[in-house]
Legacy VTK file of the C-alpha trace (Angstrom):
# vtk DataFile Version 3.0
C-alpha trace
ASCII
DATASET POLYDATA
POINTS 65 float
-35.590 -6.269 -8.908
-32.921 -3.717 -9.176
-30.677 -5.649 -6.886
-31.297 -8.939 -8.463
-30.337 -7.076 -11.899
-27.166 -5.737 -10.168
-26.178 -9.074 -9.047
-26.715 -10.894 -12.327
-25.026 -8.310 -14.065
-21.753 -8.252 -11.614
-21.675 -12.088 -12.020
-21.591 -11.813 -15.554
-18.894 -9.169 -16.071
-16.690 -10.751 -13.108
-17.043 -14.401 -13.888
-13.392 -15.095 -15.587
-13.953 -16.597 -19.395
-11.231 -19.135 -20.861
-9.419 -17.605 -23.401
-10.758 -18.525 -26.879
-8.093 -19.937 -28.953
-5.824 -17.205 -27.855
-2.422 -18.258 -28.034
-0.517 -14.996 -27.915
1.894 -13.245 -30.382
4.870 -15.549 -29.778
7.031 -14.686 -33.550
6.240 -10.869 -32.367
7.952 -11.375 -28.860
10.741 -13.219 -30.482
11.222 -10.646 -32.922
11.428 -8.168 -30.128
13.637 -10.138 -28.108
16.197 -10.731 -30.889
16.258 -7.111 -32.338
16.930 -6.087 -28.940
19.635 -8.352 -28.269
21.301 -6.944 -31.653
21.008 -3.367 -30.436
22.730 -4.418 -27.552
25.605 -5.824 -29.030
25.641 -3.279 -31.909
25.926 -0.467 -29.074
28.283 -2.101 -26.983
30.499 -2.801 -30.388
31.289 0.537 -30.580
31.054 2.129 -27.158
32.221 -0.232 -24.944
35.423 1.680 -23.902
33.231 4.778 -23.259
30.566 2.717 -21.371
33.395 1.005 -19.175
34.902 4.465 -18.406
31.161 5.873 -17.662
30.890 2.789 -15.299
34.126 3.290 -13.342
33.403 7.077 -12.711
30.128 6.552 -11.513
31.417 3.690 -9.055
34.624 5.951 -7.934
32.108 8.788 -7.287
30.348 6.595 -4.872
32.919 5.210 -3.019
34.950 8.087 -2.840
38.029 6.855 -4.724
LINES 1 66
65 0 1 2 3 4 5 6 7 8 9 10 11 12 13 14 15 16 17 18 19 20 21 22 23 24 25 26 27 28 29 30 31 32 33 34 35 36 37 38 39 40 41 42 43 44 45 46 47 48 49 50 51 52 53 54 55 56 57 58 59 60 61 62 63 64
């Protein structure tokens, strides 16, 4: 009896169920993407020269120049 109940329980728990009208949060993801792009543009705008210099220093330290 215990084995039968265990199998029944596992079949109920492990059986995939179709999503019930779950569409996700598309506007939220769009907002996150747009805000991230805005932050990148803002940071790049005032720190471009320093970021470029940091990249050149890092690449030069790897290549040994």
